[in-house]
N, C-alpha and C positions, 0 to 999 in steps of 0.2 A: 293522453287521456288522464294521467295522474293529476295534471294541473286542474282539471275540471272538478275533481272530487276532493281536492286537497283542503280547500278552505273550510268546508263544514267539519271535516275530521279534525283539522288543526284547531279551530276555535272551540270545538268540543273538548279537546285535551287541555287547552289553555284555561277554559272555564273551570276545570276541576283542579288546576294546579296553581295558577297564578292569581286569579280572582274569580269571584262568583259570578253567576249570570247577571247581566245588567238589570238593575232595578233602581231607578232614580227616585229621589225624594228631596224635598226642600229642607235645608238645615235651618234652624232657628237663627234669629238675628245675631245672637251671641254664639260665637263659634264654640263647638264642643271641645271640652278638655277634661282632664282627669287630674284634680289637685288633691294633695294631702299635706296638711300642715306639718311643720317640724322646726327644730332649732336652726337648721341650715337647709336651704332648698336647692335641689338639683333639678334642672330642667331637662326635658326629653322631647325631641322632635322626631315623629314617626309618620310614615305614610300609611294611615289607617283607612281613611275614606279617600277615594279618588274623586277629586273635584273637577267640575267642568263649568265654564261660563264663557260666553262669547266675548265678553268685555275684559276678560282677565289680561289678555295680551296687549290691550290698548293703553292701559295706565292713564286714562284721561279722567276717570271718575271712580269713586268707590263702587264696588260691585253691589248691586241691589239684591241680588239673589245668588246664592251659591248652591249648586246642584251636586249632590253626591251621586256619582254614576256607578259606584261599586265599592266593595269592601275588600281590602287586602287581607287574605287569610293569614299570611305570614307576618304582615306588618303589625297586626294586633298581638300576635304571639310574641314578637320581639319586644313590644311595649310591656307585655306582661313579664318578660324576663327581667326588664328594668325594674318593675315593681317587686318581683321576687328577690332580686339582689338587695334592694333597699330594706325590705322587711327582714332579710337574713342578717344584714349588718346591724339593724336596730336590736335584734335579739342577741347579738354577740356581746360577751362580757369583756372581750379583749380589744375589739376595734371600735373606737369612738364610744367608750362606755358611758360617758356623760353627755353625749350629743345624740339627739334624735334627728334623723334625716327625713325631710319631707320632699315632695316632688311635685312637679307640674308637667303633665304630659300634654303635648300639643300635636295637632294633626297638620302636617305640611301639605297634605293632599297630593303628594308626588309632583308638586309644581314649584318652580322657583318663586313665583309670586307668593304662594302659600307659605313656603319656608321662610322667606324674608319677613312676611307679615307676622308670623308667629314668633320669630326670633326677636323682632323689635317689641312685640307685645310682652314677651317675657322680660326683656331688659327694662322696659318702662313701667311694667305692671299695669298697663292700660289695655282696654279692649280695642280701642282705636288708637294706636300708639302715635305719640308725637316724639320725634327724635330728640335726644338730650334733655328730656323732661320726664320726671317721675313725680306723680301726684300722690302715690301711696307708699307707705312705709311698712316694713314687715321684716321677717327673718331674712338674713343675708343670703344672697344667691351665690352658690359656689361655682357651678359650671353648667354647661349645656351638652347633652349627649345627642348626637345626630349628625347627618341624616342618612336617608336610604341610599341615595345615589350621589356620585361625585359632583354632578352638575349642581345639585341642591347644596351640597356641603361647601362647594367653592363660593357660592353667593353668601352663605352664612359666615364662612371663614373671613371673607373680606370685611363684612360688617363687624363681627366680633373682634377681629384683629385691631380695629380702631380703638377699642376700649381695653385691649389686653385681657379680654374675658376668655377663660379657658373653654375650649371646645374639644370634645373627644368623640370622634366618629367611629361607628361600628361597621360601616359599609363602604365608605369612600376610599378608593384605591388609586386615584389619579396620581401619577408620579409628581406632577407640578405642585401638589399640596405639600411636598417635602421642603419646598422653598420657604425658609423662615423669614426671608425679607418680605415676601408677599403675604405670607400667612403666619405671623409670629405666634399666634395663640392656638394653633391647630395641632392636635395630636390624634392618633388613631390606634385602635386595637385590632386593626387588620394590617396586612402587609401591603406595601406599595406594589403597583403593577410592575414597576421596574424590577423589584426583587422577585416577584412571582414569575415574571417572564424569563428572568435569568435562571430561575430554578427549573422551569419546565424545559428550557433549552438544554440545561445541563442533564436533565433526564434523557433527552434524545441523544446527547453526546455519550452519556454513560452506557446506553444500550447499543452504541455504535450504529445508529441509524444514519446513513449518509445520503439518503435520497428521500426527501419529504415534500409534502404539500402544505402550504399555509393558507388557512381560511380565516380571513379577517373582516371585521365589520368596517363598513365604509364611513367611519367617523374618526374623530381625533384619537380616540382610544385604539381603534383598530389599526389606523395608520401608524401610530407611534409603537404599538406592540409588535406589529409585523416588521417594521423597520428595525426595531431593537433585536428581535429574534433573528432576522436575516443577518444583521451585523455579527451577532454572537455565533451563529451557526457557520457563517462564512469564515470567521476566525478559526473555528474548529474544523474547517475543511469539510463541512456538510453542505451539500448542494440542494438548492430549492428547484424542484421541477416546475411548480406553478405557485404563484402568489395570487390567490383569488379573493377579490374584495366583493363582499355581499352588500348590496345597497341598503340604506336605512329604510326605505319604503319597500313594501313587499312586492317587488317586481318579479312576477312569475316567469317572464321571459328570461330575465337575468339568472334566476335560479335554475331554469332548465339549461341554460348555457353552461353554468358551473357544473351541473350534474353530468353533462356530456363530456366536459373536460376531465372530470374525475373518472368517468368510465374508460377513457382512453389512457389514463395515467398508469404508469408502471410503479410509482411509489406506493408503498403499503402503509405509510405512516402519515397521518393528517394532524397538523398542529392547529388548534382551534382557538380563535379570538373572536367569538361571536356572542350575540345575545341569544337567549334561550329560544325565542320565537323563530329567529332566522335559522338557527341551528336545527330546529325541528323541521323546518321546511326542507332543508338539505337532506335530512335523514329520510323523510317521506319520499322525496324524489328518487333517492337511491334504491328504495325498496322495489321499484317497478322496472329497473334496468339491470342487465347482467353486469355486475361489478365484482371483482375479487375481494375477498375479505380484507379489511383494513383495520389498523390500530389507530384509535383516536386519542389524542393527547391534549388535555386542556389544563389551564392554570387554576381551575376550580372544579368543583364536583357537581355543580348544577347540571352541566351538560351530561355528566355520567348518569345522573338520575333520569334524564330524559331518555338516554339510550337504553337503559335497562327496563324502562316501562313501555316502550313502543313494541307492540306485537310484531313478531317476525323479524326483529332487527338483527337476530343472529345470522341471517342470510348474508348480510353485508359487513358484519363485524367479526374480527378476531377477538378484539378486546378493547377496553378503554382504560386510560390512565388519567388520573386527576390528582391535584395537590390540595391538601387541606392544612392550613397553617395551624400550629399548636395554639390552642387557646384554652382558657379554663372551662371545664365542663360544669354546667349549672346542675350540680347533683341535686336531685329532688324536684327539679322543675317539672318533669312530666306529671308527677303526682300533684304538684301544686296546680298545674293547669287542669288536670282531671277533676279536681275538687272545686274549681272555680264556679261560682253561681252569681247571677245578677243581683240577687237579694243581699249578698254579702258586701257589695261595693256600690251602694246607691249613688255615690258621688262620681262614679265612672259614667261619663256621658257617651261612651263608645260601645259599651258592652251589649246593650239591647239590639242595636243595629247589627253588630257582629253576630249576635245570637240568631237573629232572624235569617241572615244570609248563610250562616253555617248549617243551621238545622232546617232551613227552608220552612219557617213557620212564621206566624204573626201573633203579636201580643194581643190579648183579648181587648183591651181598652182602645186599640187602634183599629179594630174592625167593627163597623156598625152592624153589619149583618154577617152572621156566621153560617156558612154552608158546609156541606160535607166535603167539598174539595179543598177547603181552607184548613190547614193544620195550625192549631194554636200552640204557642210557646208556654210551657209550664215553668220554665226556669230551673227544672231539675235535670235537664238533659246533661249528659256528661261528654266532655271533650276527649275522653279517653279513646273513643272510637273514631275520632276525627284528627288523629295525629298527622302532622304535615310531613312530607318526605324528608329524608335525612339531610338533604342538601341545605335546608334552611337552619339546621342546628348551628352552623357556623356563625350566622348572623345573631342567633339567639345567644350563643356563648360570647360573641364579641360585645354585645350590649351589656351582658352580665359582667364581663371583665372591665368594661368602661366604668361602670358604677363603682366597682371595687378599687380601681385605680384612683378615682376621685376621693373615695373614703380614706384610702391610705395616705394620699397627699394631704388631706385635712389633718389626719392624725400626726403626720410628720411636722406640718406647719404649727400645730398647737403645741406639740411636745418640744420641738427643738427651737421654735421661734424663728425670727428673722435674722438677718446678718448682724444686727446690733446686740443680739443675745437676749432680748426681751421676749417674754412669753406672749404669743399672739392669742387674743381672745377669740373664741369661736363665734361670738356675736358681733365682733368688730374687726374685720379684716378687709383688705382690698383684693380685688380679683387678680392683680399682678403678683401678689404674694403667693396665692394658691397656685398660680401658673408656674412660678419658679419651683415650688415643691413638687408639682406634678411632673415636671420635666426630669426631676431627679428621683422619682419614686422607684422603689425596688422592693418587691414583696413576693410572697407566695399566696396563691389563692387557696380556698379550702380543699381543693383536690390536689394540692401540692405543686401546681404549675407555677413556674417562675415568670414574673412580669417585670419588664424593664423597657424603657424607651431609649432610642438612640438620639443623637444630636439633632436629627431632623424631625423628631416626634413620632417616628415610625416604631411599631412594635418589633422588638428583637425576639424572633421566634424561629422555630424549625417547621419544616413541612412534612406532613405525613403523606406517603405515596399510597393512594388507593387505586385498586384495580377492579374493574368489572369482570368477574369471572363467571363462566357458565357452569351451572350445576348439571348433574347427570340428567335432570329433567329438561334441560335446555333453557333454563331461566338464568339471567344475569343477576348477580348480586355483588355488592361492594365488599372488598376484602382489603384490610390493611397489610401491605406487603413491604413497606420500607419507610425510610425517613431521609430527608435532606436537611443538612445544617448549613445555611448560607454564611454563618459567622465563622465557621471553621473551614478554611479553604486550603486546598492542596495545590499550590501554584495558582493557576487561574481557574481551578475546578472546585466546586463545592463538595463537601464530605458526604458520602453516601453510606447508608446502611440498609441493605436489602435482606429480606427474609428468604428462607429457602423455599417457601411455598408459592413463590411467584411463578406464574405460568400464564399461558393464553389459551383460550378455547378456539378450536377450529371446527366450525360447523358441527359435525357429529362426532368429532374425536377430540380428545384432550392432548394438547401438546405440552411437552415438558420444557421447551425452550422458547425464549422470546423470538418471534419471527424476525427475519432480516428485512431490511428495506434499503436496497442498494441499486444503483444504476447498472453496475457491472459486478459480476461475481468476484469474490476475493481471489487474488492471484496466490497460488500456493507457493511454498518455498521452491526455489529452482526457476521461478518465473519473475519477470519484472513488468511493471505497468507501461503500456504504450498509449499515450493519450489519443483519443479519437479526434479527428480534425473537426473543428467547429462545435464540439460538444463540451459541456462542463468538465472540470477536472475529475469529477466522480465517475465519469464515463470513460472507460479505457478498455483496451484489449490486453491480454496476457501473452507475453512473448518469452519463450524459453531462453535461459542464459546461454551465451555462446561458450565454446571451449575455453577453459582457463578462467572463467568467471563463475560466481555463485551468488545465490540469494538464500540466506538462512532464515528469513522471516517472511511472513505473509505481506503482500501488498507493498513490496519494495519498489521505489521509484526507478532504481537502476541496479544492475548487477555489480557486484564488487569483484575486483581482481584478486585471484589467489596469489599468495606469496610465491616468489620464484622457486622455492624449494618444494612447492606443493602443486597439485593439479585438482581440477574440479571433478567431483564424483559424477557417476552416470546420471543421477537425478539432479545434479547441479545445485544441491542444497547445502553442501559443505565441501571442504578441501581435504585431500588425502596427501600424505607425504609421497614424494616422487622417489623412485628407486634408481640407483646408478646402474647403467648397463654399458657393456662393451662386448666386442666379439671375443669371447673367451674360448680357451682350449676345451673346457669341460662341456660346453654345449654342443649339440649334434652337428650344427653347421661348421663350427670352428674345428671340431674333431675331424670331420671329413676333409676339410680343406687342408688341415695339417697332414693327414695321411697321404693325400694326393701330392702335396709338396715333397714329402719324404720319398714317396714312390718315384716321382720324376727325378729327384736328386740322385736316388739310388740307381735309377735307370741310366742316367748320364754317366755315373761312375762306372757302371757295368759296361756300357759302350766304350768308355775310355779304356777299360781293361782289355776288351776285345781288340781294340785298335793297337794297344801296346803289344799284345801277344802276337798280332799279325802285322807288325809294323813294316815288314819288308815285302809284304804282298803288294801286287799292283793296285788293288783297290785302296789300300791305306796310303800308298806312296803318291797316288794320283792327286794332283792339285794341292800340293804343300801340306804334308801331314802335320807340320807344326801348327798351322792354322787350325787344323782339325782338333788337335789336342787343346789348344787355347779356347776354341769354340765350345768344346765339351765341358771344360772347366767353368767357363762363364755361364753355360746353361745350368750346370749344377748349382752355382751360386744364385742364379735367377730363381730357381725353385726354392732354395733355402731362404732367400730374402723375403719370401711370402710369410715365413714364420714371424718376422718382425712386426707384421700387421696384426697378429693375434695376441690376446692377453691385454691386461690393463695398460694403457699407454703411460710411459714414464718419460722423464727428460731424455734419457739415453736412447730409448727406442724411437722417440719422436725425431731425434737428430739423425738416426741411422735409417729410418724407413725409406723416405723418398730419395735420399742421396745414394744409398746402397743400390736401390732399384735402378736409379738413373745410370750409375756408373757401370754396373755389371751388364745391363741391357745394351748400353753403348758399346761395351767391349764385344758382346755377342753380335750385334748388328754390324759393327765395323769389321769383324772377322768374316762375316758373310760377304760384306762388300769387297774385302780383299780377295777372297776366293773367286768372286764373280769377275773382278777386274783381271785376275790372272788368266782366266779362260778367254776373256775377250781379247786381251793383249797378245795372247799366244797365237791367235789366228791373224793378228796384224803383222806378224813377222814375215817378210817376203823374201829376204835374202840374208845370208850369213853376215854377221857384223853390223846388223841394223841396230840403231840406237834404242829401239823399243825393247830389245833384248835385256837392256839394263833394268827395265821395270819388272822383268820376270824373275829376278833373283829373290830368294827368301827374305832378304833384308828389306826389299821394297814392300812386300806384303806386311811385314811386321811394322814398318813405318806408318802405313795407313792405319793400322789398329792403334798404334801409340798416339798419333796426332789426333785422331778422332776422339779417343778416350781422354786425352789430356785436356781438350777443349771442354769436355763435359765436367771433368774434375775441377777446372777453373771456375766454371759456372756454379758448381756446388759449393766450392770454397767461398766464393763471394756471398752466396746465399747464407751459409752458416755464419759468416763473419758479420753480416749486416742485420739480418732479421731471421734468425733460425726458427724452425718449428718448435712448438712447445705444447704441453698437455693443456687441454681446455675442456670446459663443461658446457655442452650444448643444451640450452634450455628450450629451444624452439622446435627442433625437428620432431620430437615425440612428446606429446603433452603429458603423458603419464610417467615418463622416464627422464632422467638426466643422462645424456649420452657423453661418456668420457671418450674424447677423441683428441687427435693431434691437430692443432691449428697450424696451418702451413706457414705462418709468419708473413713474409713478403709474397703476396700473390703474383706480383710481376715477375720476380725471379723464378718462382715455381713454374709459371707457364713458359718462361724462357727455357728452363731445363726440359720440360716436356716438349716444347716446340722444337728444340734442337734434336732431341731423340726422334721425334716424328719426321723431321726433315731428313735426317740420316736414313731412316727406314724407307721413306718414299724414294730417296735417291738410290738406295740399294735395290729396291724392287724395280725401279725403272731400268737400271743397268741389267739386272737379271732377266727382265722381260725382253729386252732387246737381244740378249744372248741366248734365248731359249732354243733357237734353231741351229746353233753351231753343232758340228759333228762331235760327238763325245761317246766313247765306248760305254761309259758307265752312266750316261744321261744326267750328269751332275748339274748341268745348267738348267735342265728342266726341274730337277729337285730343288735347286736354289730358288727358282722362280715360284714354285708352288709353296715352299715354306714361307717366303716373304709375303706372298699373297695372303696366307693364313695370318701372319703376324699383323699386317696392315688392316685386315678385316676385323680382327679382334679389337685392336685399339681404336678403330673407327667407330665400332659399335660401343666401345667403352665410354666415349665422351657423352652421348645423351643419357646413357644409363647412370653415369656417375653424377650428373647434374640433377637428375630426377630422383635419385635415391635419397633416403633420409636416415639419419642415425647410423647404426652399425651396419645397415645395408650398404652404405657407401664403401665401407672397408671391405665387405664381402665382394662387392663388384670389382674392386681393384685387385683383390687377391685372385679372383677367378680370371681376370684378364691376364695377370702375370703368369698364372699356371697354364692358361690356354695358349698364350703366345710361346711359352717355353716348350710346351708339348708340340706345338706346330713346328718349331725350328728343329727340335730333337727328332721328331718322327719324320719330317719331310726330308731331312738331309741324311740322317745316319741310319735309320731303320732299313732303307733299301740296301745300303752297303753291308750292314750286318747280315741281312738276308743272303747276300752273295757269299760273304765270308763264311758263315756258319752252315747255310743250307745248300749253296751252290758253289762249292770250292772249285769245281772244274772251270768255272768262268774266271776265277781269280788266278789265271796263269798267263804267261807271255804268249804261248801258242794260241790260246783263244783270242787274245788281244790282236794277234796278226791277222787271224781270219776275219775278225770284225772290221778291221781297217781295210783289208783287201776288198771287201764288198762295198765299202763306202768311200773309195779313194776319190771318185769324181764328185761326190755330193757337196763337199764344202765349197767348191768353185761355183757350182750352180746356185746354191742358196745365198751366198754372200755377194753374187753378181760381180765378181772381180776375176782378174786373170790369175790363173794358178801357174806359178813359175817353177814349182817343184813337180817332178814326175812322180808317178805312183811308186815306182821302185825306190826312188830317193826318200819318199815320205815313210815307207815301211822300214827302210834301213835305219832312218833316224829314230823312229819310234823304238825299234828293237834295241838299238844302242843305248837309248835312255833307260829302258826297262832293265838293261843289264848293269846299270850302275852309273850312267851319266848324270851329272847334276841337273840336266834339263828334264829329267824324268818327272820332276814335280809339276810339269806343265799339264800332264794328263792328255796329251794329244792322241 
């Protein structure tokens, strides 16, 4: 629906801003102009009257009639700023004091044909110009100021370049005009689009807007500007969500399509390279659709003027930003324009038509019949109430500056002369002489602004940053908020100076910060960017840094590794120093384990004391009391060797830990094996003098212990000689700590040592398990089987726990296994005997032993399924004789 009502509203706005309502009239055969004599003539080409003629584009015959279709409100004001500058120079006592500047103002009609015609007419001094022919002589012509648009200035520059005739433009910004090969005599008091595009992209980069839309006109300027902006923004890693090209013809369907895309857009910043009319169409289209507030950024301020004058525009805008290049301010020009009267300048052929269109009146002599509906022009109307919007002040100032640059070039040329040192006469000089002086001109205007051209003839200037801010009443107005200096660059960036009052307005509330425009929210410290598949690099997800890595800045592409001596904090935004840890005596776990180790060692010593005190009792003498003493000593050492695993590891403790553990446990297990074999072999003796009896001697049991222990000692010796354990710093097990531990050195030999001990334990358990049913008064075979079952169970459970534990927990698991297996052997074998010795002394006698064997005399034969060759009487007699002192009493039968 908005498309149906847009055109009347739009044309109504344009009629009040760009040109007046159409009113055509025929121009006289001589084209209008405004001439004023002087010692030196400066020409000016301005689009004052818009001309239209069907034959203009055919170039087959001179136009018979030129029709003025409108008056440019701002075009005539720019021409008057040209006049104002010349009059101001003529009044100056310092600038060209002996030279009076004259001028010749021409109307290009905003057409290439009109611009070329007036340029040639000015050069040849002819109404109908003939190229390369001048029929009139007069004051020398210095330069030509103009024209309005780049397309007009290009045509003029090609023509004037042939004669090396200086041209200073106040509006042409096309970058190609900086090419001095094509346009050798062209200069301008405005900036190139190249510079302004770079400046506006730097503005976007400065505010860290990384997600933008580009709206560009579908012509050479729009294509070039959008391409340049895209290139610069891509280099700065700014992503373009859409690049929308608005057609040169007013295609409402295309405008509606663009509006729909902007409605779906997530970017909040729009970079504008459009003409005012097309830009206004876009704005009116956005008024009728729900769209989030956006920030509009333009390379000039004309667009900003449109945005702050459209009713209700605050619904779709947060703010507007525009650039205005530094130029000399025409101080006093508003008063000059307010005092302008047609009667003061009768030679001005434009002022009456301008007056009619501005004040909507008719001069009396042009109206044959006067009615009440026709307003007559008195000539006393004031332009003070008809000030044009602020946007066109830039062109007024640019034309003013152009005149001053020509005047200063004339001054330099007259004062300093040409290269040969001769003084140049103001009435006799060549255009190329003034062109050289104009390129080198360097001066300050009356308001103190410095003017200088670069090697390409472009004005060296700074940019003011203007912002459209919303007042408490909801009205946008332009505020100067900063400056950009393209000449002072920091790396590849222009120098910025922003004021503190920069802010943006948000519908009904004031915001103190510039809004963000990003595809993805910034990743906080502790997170890194993870690109989204198939999306621009500005679109990403935030992933937390893993353990051991950190990100101390926002939007880091990847997390950084912490040094080995540090670990990442909980928030992953910095690293903290790691502390050294080990299983110390002082900490609760270490203290408890040490107490248990000392308790078990003391208990073993206590049991040994009991056995020594009752060494002649049947319980102690049974099954080789020497092995019992040795087993108790080894168990005491087993408990004490756990203390080697506590405290800070050193070279000595690392050498002794595993080797001591392996040797003393081998002695203990081999002692149990010897005791078990003694029981088994005792029941294999079937007759006196059997060879098996040799294996039942005390020396045979001792040999089993010595051989088994010697093999373990050899393995430990090889281990210590080839690759011994050493203190090490574990950086991996615990992220926040450095675990001080013993590195085992050769893993192969270490597992060989453990494997040998495990094989010995399994063998001992197997023998004890097979002998568990042999008749024994004190049930020692059952106790041996039970204790070895505990031992094997503990170390079987130790293996998975040891490999799954980390840090000092590994040491704690090993200590616990040592103590548990020690307690199992000590409690399973000796606690029952101590119970009999201390609490049941009546069972520790020969008489009780006879009674026990009398009741069980036939049981061994039945259980072992073999022939019993000894009678019950003979067995009892042999047992009693052994208990009374026979060497065979150690068998425990």
